[in-house]
C-alpha positions, 0 to 999 in steps of 0.5 A, spaced: 025 538 881 024 537 874 022 544 871 019 544 863 016 540 858 021 534 856 022 533 848 028 530 844 033 534 840 037 531 834 044 532 833 046 529 826 052 524 825 056 525 818 058 519 814 065 521 813 065 517 806 059 521 803 059 527 807 051 526 808 047 525 814 047 518 816 043 518 822 041 522 829 042 522 836 036 524 841 038 529 846 034 531 852 031 538 853 026 541 857 022 547 854 021 552 859 015 557 859 019 563 856 020 558 850 028 557 852 030 550 852 035 547 857 039 540 857 037 534 861 044 532 862 045 535 869 039 532 872 041 525 871 047 527 876 043 530 881 042 526 887 037 530 890 032 528 884 029 521 885 030 515 880 023 514 879 023 521 876 029 520 872 026 514 869 020 517 867 023 523 864 028 518 860 022 514 858 018 521 855 024 523 852 025 517 848 018 516 846 018 523 843 024 522 839 021 515 836 015 519 835 018 524 831 023 520 828 018 518 823 019 524 819 027 522 818 029 519 811 028 512 811 035 510 811 037 514 817 039 511 824 037 513 831 041 513 837 038 513 843 042 513 850 040 507 855 043 507 862 045 501 865 042 503 872 035 502 869 037 496 866 040 493 872 033 494 875 029 490 870 026 483 873 029 477 870 024 475 863 021 482 863 020 485 856 025 491 855 021 497 855 025 500 850 023 495 845 016 495 847 017 503 845 020 501 838 014 496 837 009 501 839 011 507 835 013 502 829 020 503 828 024 498 825 030 496 831 035 495 825 034 503 825 036 504 832 043 504 836 042 503 843 048 507 846 050 504 853 052 510 858 056 510 864 060 505 868 055 503 873 050 497 873 050 489 873 055 487 867 052 480 867 045 483 867 047 488 862 050 483 857 043 479 857 039 486 855 044 487 850 043 480 847 036 481 847 037 488 843 041 484 838 036 479 837 031 484 835 036 487 830 038 493 834 046 495 834 050 497 840 054 503 842 059 504 848 059 512 849 065 516 852 069 510 850 076 511 853 074 515 859 075 509 864 080 503 863 074 499 866 071 500 859 076 495 856 073 489 859 066 492 857 068 492 850 070 485 850 064 482 854 059 486 850 062 486 843 059 493 841 058 495 834 060 502 835 065 506 840 064 513 841 070 516 843 070 520 850 069 527 848 074 530 852 079 525 851 078 526 843 079 534 844 085 533 848 088 528 843 086 533 837 091 538 840 097 533 840 101 530 845 101 523 849 093 523 849 093 523 841 097 516 841 092 513 846 086 515 842 090 513 836 091 506 839 084 506 842 082 507 834 086 501 832 083 497 837 076 498 835 078 497 828 081 490 830 074 488 834 070 490 828 067 496 831 066 503 828 068 509 831 064 515 832 068 522 834 063 526 838 065 533 840 068 535 833 068 543 833 074 545 829 077 543 823 083 540 827 079 536 830 075 533 824 082 532 821 084 528 827 077 524 827 079 522 820 086 520 822 083 516 827 079 512 822 072 515 824 066 512 821 062 518 823 063 525 826 058 529 830 059 536 833 058 543 833 063 544 826 057 541 823 050 542 827 048 543 834 042 539 836 035 541 833 028 540 834 027 539 826 031 534 821 035 537 816 036 534 809 041 529 808 045 533 803 046 539 808 053 538 809 056 535 803 059 540 800 062 543 806 065 536 808 068 535 802 072 542 802 074 540 809 076 533 807 080 536 801 084 540 806 085 534 810 088 530 804 092 536 802 095 537 809 097 529 809 100 529 802 104 535 805 106 531 811 108 525 806 112 530 802 116 532 808 117 525 810 120 523 804 124 529 804 126 527 811 128 520 809 132 523 803 136 527 808 137 521 813 139 517 807 144 522 805 146 522 813 147 515 813 151 515 807 156 520 809 157 516 816 157 509 813 165 510 810 167 512 817 162 506 820 165 501 816 173 503 817 172 503 824 175 510 824 176 514 831 171 518 833 174 525 831 173 522 824 166 522 824 162 527 820 159 533 824 151 533 823 150 541 823 145 540 818 141 535 821 137 538 828 133 532 829 139 527 830 139 523 837 144 518 836 147 513 832 150 506 834 151 499 831 148 492 832 150 485 829 145 482 824 142 478 830 140 485 834 145 485 839 148 492 840 156 492 838 158 499 839 156 505 844 151 510 842 154 516 839 150 522 841 151 529 838 151 535 844 151 540 839 158 541 839 162 535 839 160 527 839 160 523 845 160 516 847 155 513 851 157 505 853 151 504 857 147 499 852 153 495 849 151 488 848 143 490 849 139 486 844 134 490 841 131 484 836 125 484 840 123 491 839 118 492 833 122 497 830 128 493 829 125 486 827 121 490 821 128 493 819 131 487 820 126 483 815 126 489 810 133 491 810 136 485 809 132 483 803 133 489 800 139 492 802 136 499 803 135 504 808 129 503 812 125 507 817 120 505 823 114 508 825 114 513 831 115 510 838 116 512 845 123 510 847 122 506 853 129 509 857 128 516 855 120 516 854 122 520 848 118 519 841 123 517 836 124 514 829 129 509 828 132 508 821 137 503 819 141 500 813 146 494 813 153 495 812 159 491 812 156 485 807 150 485 811 154 483 817 152 489 821 146 494 822 148 502 822 142 505 826 140 512 827 135 515 832 131 521 831 127 526 835 120 525 832 118 531 835 121 535 829 117 531 824 111 534 821 104 533 824 107 531 830 
């Protein structure tokens, strides 16, 4: 049973380029007799509530949002949730109720983003409906992106304009660890497909920083505003956002300085072991790396990528050999051929991006420099967990 009067609340999207409110998402609420408000979200997952009642509730909230949106600035957009469950029940050729609502309330479809929620519904029918939305001028977003791998084929089929990162995945990723790399990879995929990223659930400065690192076009969350009935001026959060963005930039500059310092340490270390590597001296003559806690191993490859020396690993007390990877060829690894291409031209130390080692499952960075007149490559693997910001 649905108790209360349905209406729309609005939560703003903050444009990361300006700090201004660029639009709002319509959120369903039920006004109770005591004046309090309850979210309608849980109702749509309650199997005891008839689908007819849910469709009617959904329509009433959307109508209230469209009617209220006339009070918003003319350059804002309105994001409306659309369930594939409703779309799948439409008859072929039937005019879309949501587009009829836009027409009835004189809202330009170009100001509207339709958020496709959930994973249910007929994919073919959904694509037909999305094409009709696009023909009308509306934009398409996929909500909770990253919550399920089955959404990847949906992205390829629907080619959305916007991807909203799954809030739980995003908040976990902002705390670091493997999920962080996954979300960054999703963000890169979105960028390559021409999508804008929206980070929702931004509640802390750390989560905002992670959203910016992922290249989010808009952010949404309690750090700036909860859903409210009224619209706030577009400039409401500009000053605060600018301050937080400045904190982020300063933090990244500090990380960059620390990385430059690490690079200098790496260069010193490589120079200290280079004479040993080029002289083919005994293992006992290899300098001790007491000042380099990030060191994992050193080894050598020929210029074609084949490993020609054992891995030399420091166990905290002495060097030890690991001959397991002799004659393995690493030229196919992204970190290696970038080192090969850049380092051969400039004869300087090159440092890879962070990657996960396929054997140890450990996050690493590899530094390399050509030695012995360019015939060999001296490589150093370091533990990426020691890096700033990891």
